[in-house]
N, C-alpha and C positions, 0 to 999 in steps of 0.2 A: 834453225825456226821448225816449230812443232806443226806450222800450217794451220793454226788455229785463227779463225776470222773474230774480231771483233766489230762492232757496230759503234756508230759516230758516239754516242753516250759515253759508251766505255772508255773509248780513245780521249774525249774531252775530260773526263775523271781522271784517267791516269796521267796527261799531259797539262794539267789544269789548264786548257785552252778552252774558250767557247766553240759552240756549236759553229757559230757563225763566224769564227775566225778558223776553223778549220775549213770550212767550207769556202772562205775568203783564199786560203792558201791553194785549196784547189784549182780555183776560178784563175788565180795567177799562174798556174803548171809548178807548183812547189811542190806539192803531193798529190798522186792519185789515188783514189782508193783501189785497192789490189783486185777488188770483184764486188761485186752487186749482187744481193739477194733476189729470190726470185719477184720478191716484191719490191725490186727495186731499191732498198737500203744499201747506202754505203756498207762496205767490209772493209776491213782495213786488217795489215798483218804486224808482227813485231818490228817488221824492217819500215814500215809505214809509221808506225810509234817513232823510230829511232829519227827518221828524218823529221816529222814533226817537233822532236826534243831539240836538234841542231838550230830549227828555225825558231823556236822558243829563248836557245839561247842565245842568237845572233840580235835579235830583235832590240834586247835593253841595250845592246852596246851599237846600234846606230848603223847597224848594217841596211843597206836597201836591201828590197824584192831582190834584183838585177845580181845583188854580192850575193845574196843566200843562194839564188838560182846557180849562179856562177861555180860556187863552193860545192855545190852537190852535185854537179854535172864533174866536177873535176873528181869527187870522192867516188861518185859511182862507176867512173871510167876506170879508177884505180882499184875498187874493189869487184869490178867485173868477172876477173879470173881471166881475161882475154891476154893474150900477150901483147903488151905493147913494146914499140920499139924504144931502144933505150932513150933516145932525144926527147919522144913522146912523155915518156913515163916521167923524165926530168922536170921539164915544161910542166906537167901537171902536179907535181910535187913543190916546185917553185909558186905553183896558184896557192897551195895548200899553206905553205910557207909563210906566203904574204898574208893571208887572213889570220895564221897565228899572231906574227908580229902586231897586226892591227890591230885584234882582240886584246894583247897584253898592254899594248899602249892604252887602249881605253881603259883595262883593268885598272892601270896605274891612276888616270884622270879620276875612276870613280872612287878610287882611295882616299885621294887627295879631297876630293867634296865630301864623302863621310867623314874623316877626319876634323873638315872643319865645320860640317853640320854636328859634330859632337862636342867640338869646341862652343859650338853656338848655346848650344843644350845646357852643357855645363855654366855657360855665362849666365843667361837666363834662370836657370836652379839657382842660383848664388842670390838673385836679386828678391827670391821669394820668401816668405816668412816660414823659418821651420817648421811652423805647426801645420801648414798644408802639405798633404799629402800629394805625391809626385807619382806620376805614369811613367814606366818605361818606356 
């Protein structure tokens, strides 16, 4: 990381999250700006953006704020560079594995839903006269 700080607007553009959503995640303790400007503006780093991207990816899979917090805590502790006891490291890794399994299950459920939605769209399209334009 180069230490470059970004204001919330740039972070919102990069993460495709609204300012309100980013502030909500701050209030929930999921991501805290790394610094504040002299004028009091929130300043974020690449690490903060990466945390927001984890949250953004978890949200549509149905993970709760508590689950997001738990996963971020586990990954923070694993990434901290501190020497962890082998059993503590394994416990943290097992937490991450649990979230990976839950994410994979949700992805499979979404694939089934998408397949059904595509079949439904094809069925509807077949009922329309051929002269009508269809939208993707």
